[in-house]
MARLO-678673 format. One record per residue (C-alpha): z, x, y. Coordinates in steps of 0.25 Angstrom, whole numbers, padded with zeros to 4 digits, always signed. Each point is the difference from the previous one (the first is absolute). Layout:
<pts>
ZXY;...
</pts>
This chain:
<pts>
+0443-0457-0394;+0013+0006-0003;+0004+0008-0012;+0012-0001-0008;+0005+0012-0007;+0010-0002-0012;+0008+0012-0004;+0007-0004-0014;+0011+0011-0003;+0012+0000-0011;+0010-0004+0011;-0008-0007+0010;-0013-0006+0005;-0005+0001+0013;-0011-0009+0007;-0006+0006+0012;-0011-0008+0008;-0010+0008+0008;-0011-0003+0011;-0014+0006-0003;+0004+0011+0009;+0012+0003-0008;+0011-0005+0008;+0012-0006-0007;+0003-0014+0005;+0011-0004-0011;+0007+0007-0011;+0011-0005-0010;+0007+0007-0011;+0006-0007-0012;+0007+0006-0013;-0009-0001-0012;+0006-0010-0009;-0002+0007-0015;+0009-0010-0008;-0012-0006-0005;-0015-0002+0002;+0002-0014+0006;+0010+0005+0010;-0009+0011+0004;-0013-0009+0002;+0009-0010+0007;+0005+0011+0010;-0014+0005+0002;-0006-0013+0002;+0011-0004+0010;-0002+0013+0007;-0015-0003+0002;+0003-0015+0004;+0011+0006+0011;-0012+0007+0006;-0010-0011-0001;+0010-0009+0007;+0002+0010+0011;-0014+0004+0002;-0010-0010+0007;-0012+0008-0005;-0005+0003-0014;+0001+0013-0007;-0004+0008-0012;+0010+0005-0009;+0001+0015-0006;+0011+0003-0010;+0006+0014-0003;+0008+0004-0012;+0005+0013-0005;-0006+0006-0012;-0014+0003-0005;-0010-0010-0007;-0003+0003-0014;-0015-0001-0001;+0000-0004-0014;+0010-0012+0001;-0001-0003+0015;+0015+0000+0001;+0009+0007+0009;+0008+0012-0006;+0012+0007+0005;+0003-0012+0008;+0015-0001+0005;-0002-0016+0000;-0002-0004-0014;+0000-0015+0001;
</pts>
């Protein structure tokens, strides 16, 4: 199985598809849409769909976001992507 890593930042989101050995077989970078939550989710799902259309194999998904998780609320604090 392949592994999709999503790096979500304040200016860009990047998708990297890796083999189990860590070899990068696909990479794509797009600007982060921050004008609304709906635009952000649409952009994120579109990025995942693009990778899915490209890949003939299934993949797991891991997401990286800047900031720290507040243990009381479960929300990310100090994140530069506030949508």
